[in-house]
C-alpha positions as CSV (number, residue, x, y, z in Angstrom):
1,M,-18.1,-84.3,46.0
2,K,-21.0,-86.7,45.0
3,K,-23.2,-83.4,44.5
4,M,-21.1,-82.9,41.7
5,M,-21.8,-85.9,40.2
6,R,-25.0,-85.8,40.5
7,M,-25.6,-82.6,38.4
8,T,-22.8,-84.1,36.0
9,C,-24.9,-87.1,35.2
10,L,-27.9,-85.3,35.5
11,A,-26.1,-83.1,32.0
12,A,-24.7,-85.7,30.4
13,L,-28.1,-87.3,30.2
14,A,-29.3,-84.0,29.2
15,L,-27.4,-83.6,26.6
16,A,-27.5,-87.9,25.7
17,G,-32.2,-87.5,25.3
18,S,-33.8,-84.6,24.5
19,V,-36.1,-82.8,25.9
20,L,-34.7,-82.5,30.2
21,C,-36.3,-80.8,32.3
22,G,-34.8,-79.8,35.8
23,C,-37.8,-80.1,38.9
24,G,-36.9,-78.4,42.7
25,G,-39.5,-77.2,44.8
26,R,-41.3,-74.3,46.2
27,Q,-39.8,-74.6,49.8
28,Q,-36.1,-72.7,48.1
29,V,-34.7,-76.3,48.3
30,A,-31.7,-76.0,45.0
31,L,-28.7,-77.6,44.1
32,N,-25.3,-76.5,45.9
33,K,-27.6,-73.7,47.7
34,G,-28.9,-72.7,44.4
35,E,-24.9,-71.4,43.7
36,V,-23.9,-73.2,40.9
37,E,-20.1,-74.4,41.2
38,Q,-17.3,-74.7,38.7
39,V,-15.9,-77.9,37.7
40,D,-12.3,-79.4,36.6
41,P,-12.7,-80.8,33.8
42,A,-9.7,-83.2,34.2
43,T,-11.9,-84.5,37.2
44,L,-14.7,-85.5,34.8
45,A,-14.8,-89.3,33.7
46,F,-16.7,-91.4,32.5
47,P,-17.5,-94.4,33.0
48,L,-17.6,-92.9,37.2
49,K,-15.7,-94.7,40.0
50,E,-19.0,-94.9,41.9
51,K,-22.4,-95.7,40.7
52,V,-25.2,-92.7,40.8
53,V,-29.1,-93.6,40.9
54,L,-31.4,-91.0,39.8
55,T,-34.7,-90.7,39.4
56,G,-36.8,-90.4,36.3
57,M,-40.5,-89.1,35.0
58,T,-41.5,-90.2,31.2
59,S,-43.9,-91.2,29.2
60,F,-44.0,-94.6,27.0
61,P,-46.8,-95.4,24.0
62,A,-49.4,-98.2,24.9
63,N,-48.3,-101.5,23.6
64,T,-45.1,-100.9,24.0
65,E,-42.5,-101.5,26.9
66,S,-43.0,-99.5,29.9
67,D,-39.3,-99.1,31.3
68,P,-36.9,-97.1,29.9
69,N,-34.4,-99.7,31.2
70,K,-35.1,-102.4,28.6
71,R,-34.1,-100.5,25.9
72,T,-31.2,-100.5,24.4
73,I,-30.4,-96.2,24.3
74,F,-30.6,-96.5,28.1
75,R,-28.7,-99.4,28.8
76,R,-25.9,-98.6,26.8
77,L,-26.2,-94.7,28.4
78,Q,-26.6,-96.9,32.4
79,E,-22.7,-99.1,31.5
80,K,-21.2,-95.9,29.5
81,T,-21.7,-93.4,32.2
82,N,-22.4,-95.9,35.1
83,V,-25.4,-93.7,36.3
84,E,-28.5,-95.9,36.9
85,I,-31.8,-93.6,36.8
86,K,-35.0,-95.3,38.4
87,W,-38.3,-94.2,36.2
88,T,-41.9,-93.7,36.9
89,A,-43.0,-94.4,33.4
90,M,-46.6,-93.2,32.5
91,Q,-48.8,-94.6,29.8
92,S,-49.0,-91.0,27.6
93,D,-53.0,-91.5,27.2
94,Q,-52.4,-90.6,31.1
95,W,-49.6,-89.1,31.1
96,N,-51.6,-85.5,31.1
97,D,-53.4,-86.2,34.9
98,K,-50.3,-88.0,36.0
99,I,-47.9,-85.4,35.6
100,T,-50.2,-83.3,37.1
101,L,-50.7,-84.6,39.8
102,A,-46.6,-85.7,40.4
103,M,-45.9,-81.8,39.4
104,A,-48.8,-80.6,42.5
105,N,-45.9,-82.1,45.0
106,P,-42.7,-80.7,45.0
107,K,-41.4,-82.8,47.8
108,T,-42.1,-85.8,46.4
109,L,-40.8,-85.2,42.9
110,T,-38.2,-87.1,40.4
111,D,-35.2,-85.2,39.6
112,F,-35.5,-84.7,35.5
113,V,-39.1,-85.4,33.4
114,F,-37.4,-86.2,30.6
115,T,-39.8,-86.2,27.0
116,A,-42.4,-84.0,29.0
117,N,-44.5,-82.6,26.4
118,F,-45.7,-79.7,28.3
119,N,-46.9,-77.1,26.9
120,D,-46.0,-73.6,27.0
121,S,-48.5,-72.4,29.6
122,S,-47.7,-75.6,31.3
123,L,-43.7,-74.6,30.8
124,L,-44.5,-70.7,32.3
125,K,-46.8,-71.8,36.4
126,Y,-44.1,-74.7,37.6
127,A,-41.2,-72.8,36.0
128,D,-43.3,-69.7,38.3
129,Q,-43.8,-72.3,40.9
130,G,-40.2,-72.7,41.0
131,I,-40.2,-76.5,39.9
132,I,-38.7,-76.2,37.0
133,I,-35.1,-74.6,36.6
134,P,-33.5,-73.3,34.2
135,L,-30.4,-75.5,33.3
136,E,-27.9,-72.9,31.6
137,G,-26.1,-72.3,34.2
138,Y,-25.3,-75.4,35.5
139,I,-24.3,-77.4,32.3
140,D,-21.8,-74.3,31.3
141,A,-20.9,-75.3,34.4
142,Y,-20.3,-79.1,34.3
143,M,-20.4,-79.8,30.8
144,P,-16.9,-78.1,29.7
145,N,-17.1,-80.0,26.4
146,H,-20.5,-78.8,25.1
147,Y,-21.1,-76.9,22.3
148,C,-23.4,-74.4,22.5
149,P,-22.9,-71.1,19.8
150,K,-23.0,-68.1,21.3
């Protein structure tokens, strides 16, 4: 149930934010053993009854607020979902060096990367390594009200 809630929260944040990259590890570590579990939409309700804490990485422009949780949008999302994000925030001008180091160790990756700004070659490299995973199956299973034109 806790894993289901984590994925529900992660998917909710994906739709509320802009770019979301799921992070996994080369060691074949996968949520639900790599299987997408179907969720009864009747069991999904926000805010969650129990607080969930996820970890994420993001960047911020120099001379701006470095803590995303102090920004109005993230405060409102936390209030409405009961999901707290523990951020690793990197200054934009240091992003490329620091994200490369962070992505080099799959054991210490955060649950997601927000607005990663990866170039195509980085995306392909991280996908090939199994660090970035496709989220379509999780969104289909855990976001029953999402709109996805076919």
